[in-house]
N, C-alpha and C positions, 0 to 999 in steps of 0.2 A: 268333520273339520275341513274347511276349505283353505285353499292357498291362493294368495293374491300375488301374482308374479310382478305386476306393475301395470301402469296405465299406458296406453299408446300415446306417444308424443306427437307433435305436429308433423314430424317427418314420417310418421308411420311406424317407427321402431319402438319396441318396448323398452322402458327404462327400469332400472332396479328399484325395489320398494325402499323408501327412506324412513318409514315409520317403524318404531320399535314395538314389538309385541310384548305387552306388559302382563298378559294373562298368567303365564307361569310364575312371574314375580309375585303377583297378588296371591296366587295359590300357596306359594311357599310362605309368604308372610302370614297368611291366615292360619296355616298349620302351626307355625312357630308361636303365634299369639295364643292359640288354644293350648299348646304344650305349656307355655309359661303360666297361663291362667290356672292350669291344673297343678303344676309343680310348686309354685310359690307358696301357697298355703301349707303344703306338706313340709317344705323346708323351714319355714318360719313358725316354730312352735314356742310360744312364750306364754307365761302366766300373766294375766292382766293384773298389774300392780299400779298403785298410785305412789310414785317415788317423790321424796321430798325435794323441794327447791332449795338449793344450798346457796347461801351468800357468805362469802368469806370476809370477815371484818378483821382489821388489824388489831392485835391484842396490845393492851397497855401493860407493860411489865413493871411491877412494883417490887421494891427490894424485899418486902416481907413475903412475897409469893415463893412457893417451893417448886423448883423445876426438877422433874424426874425424867429419866430416859430408860426405855426398855428395848433391849436389842433382840435380834432374831433368835438367840439362844435362851431367852427368858431371864437374862441377867438384868437386874435393876440398878440404876445409878442415881445418886443425888450429886449433881454437879459432875465431877470426874471420879468420885469415890464409889466403888462397887459395894452394894449391900449384899451381905452373905446370906441372910435369911429373912423370912417374913417377920419374925420376932424383932430382929434388929430394925427393920423398916418401921414397925409399929412403935418401938421405943423412941427412935429418932423423930418420928412424926408427932408423937405426943409431946416430946420435949420442945420441938419447934413451935407447936401450937401454944403450949404453956408460956414459953418465953415471949411470944408475940403478944399474947393477952396481957401479960405482966407489963410489957413496955407501954402498951396503949393505956392501961389503967394508971401507970405512973405519970404519963404525959397528960392525963385528965381528958383525953379525947374519947370520942364514941368508940366503943369496942366493935371493930370490924374484923371478922375472921379472914385470915389469908386464904388465898386460892392455891390449888395445886395444878400445875400445867404438866401434862404427860406428853413426851415425845416418844412415839412408838415406831419401831422399824416396820416397814411395809410387809416384810416377810415373816413376821412373828405370828404365833397362834393367838387366838382370842383369849385362851385360858391364862396366858401370861399377864396381859393387862387386866383381865378380870380379877385375878388374885390381888394385884396391886390396888385396884379400886376398892375392893372389899376391905383390905387392910387400912387404907386411908380413911374410909368411912368409919371403921371401927375406932380409929384414932380420934375422930371428931371433926374431920374436915367436911364442910358442907358444899363447897364449890370445887368441882374437879373438871378440868377442861383438857382438850387435846390440841396439840400444836401440829399443824400440817402445812404442807406447801400448796398454795393455790395453783390451779392449772395454768399453764403458760398462756399469756395473752389476756388474762382476766384483769379487769380494773375494778377495784372496790372503792366506793365512796361512802362517806358517812353523812 
């Protein structure tokens, strides 16, 4: 490795070198690049999946629809009333379905089954809502949906 002190000026004196030596900088950057190229695939270990594209559409609430809530402790509510057991949920669901079908037949309109909308706590276990869905299907409901909050800043259009 050689050292350049400076070039002689017009007066014969040597002046200091004004150019920056970039060789050490390039060496360090190449070493960092190699380190990152090796470590990034090790750090990011994911299973390749095809995730669904979600579009949040506003729901139209009809008075005949049934709104259920399930909290983090697996307690089920219809409106503000707490349901004590799965059997009570089944009995209330069957009664609601029968009443709605009877109303529609009496009005002479086309029989359209009501929907169930479930609002679930984000911290509940899946088994809580799974049991509720099973009970509602057993009662005869065919359309069961989930109510959620869209992410902040999303705009949905129909």
